[in-house]
N, C-alpha and C positions, 0 to 999 in steps of 0.2 A: 504494500500500500504506500502511496505517495504522501509524505508527511512533512510538517515543519513545526517549529516552536516559535511562539510569538507573545508579545505583550499585548494584552487586550485593551481596547479603547472603549470608553463609555459610549453608549448609543447616542446620547444627546450630542456629543462631540462628533461622532461619525455623521450624524444628520447635518450638522453645521458644515463640516468639510464637504460633504456631498453637494449640498445646496450652493456652496461657494463656486461651483463649476457649472451651474445651471445654464448660464449664457454660452459657455464653451461647448457644452453637450449639444446645444441646438445648432451652433454655428460651424463647428469643425467636424468634418467627416473623416472616416478612416481611423477613428480612435476607439479603443476598447476601454471604456470607463470601468473602474472597479466599483462594484455595487457597495452601497453603504454597509451592508451586513458583513462584507469581507474586508473592510479597512482594519489594519493592524500594523504593528511594528515587528517585522520578522527578526528573530534572534538567531535562528539557525534553520536553514533548509536542509532537511535530512534526506530528501529524495525517496526512492523506493526502499522500503525496509520490510523485513519479514515480521509476521505477527508476534513471534517470540521476543523480538527486540522491543516491542511496545512496553512490556512490563519493565524492562531494564531502563528505558527512557523515563517511564513513570517514576522509578526510584530516583533517577537523576533530578527530576523536577521536585520531588520531595526534599532532596538535599538543597536545592535552590531555595525552596520555601523556608527551610530551617536556617539557612545562612544569610539571606538577604532581607533587608527591610524595604518597605514601600518607599517610593520617592516621587517627587513632583517632576513631571515632564513638561517642557515648554515647546510648543510648535514654533517653527521658524519660517523661513522663506521657501517659496516654490523653487524646485530645482529639476534638473533633467539629466538622464544618462544618455549619451555622453555629455551633453550640455543642454541648457534650456532652449537654445535656438536649434530647431530641427532634432528634437529628442526622440529616443526610442522608448524611454520610460519617463513619466512625469511623476514627481514625488514632492513631499513636504518634509523638510529637515526637522529634526528634533534634538533637544538638548535637555539635561546634561548628558552628553554622549559618554562621559567617563563612567557614570553609574551603569548605563546600559552596556558599555563595553566590558565592565567587570563581570556582569552576568553572562554576556556572550562568551568571554574567555573561560569562565568556569564551565559552561555548557560544552564548549569546544573541547576542552581537556577531557571531560567526562565521557563524551560520546566517542572520542577517538579511542578510548580504552575498550569500548565495545565494538570497535571495527568500523566506525563511520568516519570517513575522510574529513580532514580539516579543510576549511574554506581557504582557497589560495588568494582570493582577492581581499583587499583591505576591507574590514567591516565598516559600513557607513549606515548608521541607523536612520531610518526614514519610514514614511508612510507612502506606499505606492498608490497613486490615484488614477493613473491611466497608462495604457500601453499603446504606442502609435505604430500602426502597420504601414501606412502610406506616409512616409516621412517627407515627401517633396514639399518644401516650403512651409511646413507646419511649424509655427513658433507660438509661444505663449508669453503673455505679459506676466511680469513678476508679481506675485501676490505675497503679502506678509500675513502670517497668522500669529496672533498674539495670545492664543488660547493655551491653557494649562490643564493638566489632569493628573490625578494621583495614580501612578503605575503600581498596582497592587495585585494584579492577576497575570500569571504566566500560563499559557495554554498550549497543549499539544493538539494540533489539528491534522485531520486527514483531508487531503485535497483530491476531489474527483473532477477530472477535466472533462468538460462537456462542450459541445459546439457553441452553446449559448453563454458559456462562461463557467468558471470553476464553482464547485459547491464545496464549502468547507464544513466539516463536521468535527465538533469538539470531541476529543478522545479522553483527555484528562486536563483538569484545571487545578492549579495550586495558588494559594494566596500567600503573598509576602507578608512578613510580620509588620505591624504598624511601625512606621518610621517617624 
């Protein structure tokens, strides 16, 4: 099964992020917008894993829950991979990335022990809002998000890829200690 670990975002904030792009959804074609239910901050994409690894990953999440405290996340500016002009992926930056990176590094180390490869690219915490298929001349105006939320839930999701878009199913959720 295809899986990933993420920081969950409160629904009110997901709705606000989603509605911030209402105009662009109407105006720009060739863009696959992330549904509000699917907005999250990916900590670790695990890829295809066997059922028996799910329990081991669940134990790793329990360790995360015991080790880390909840913290405030601030949303930042709109960005793109490889850049905001003619992007392939449109995202919103988040901070403090140090706290998120601590959790990422802990998870990376633990999942490597159970045979899941480390990420080769530098970790860049963000919220993906769209994927652009037809990149010719597509560019976005910068937006600044001043919202904050308390990151207190880490979730293991299963991802079913469908033609109409992915369906994410929560497999396990852990709460971080009050910070």
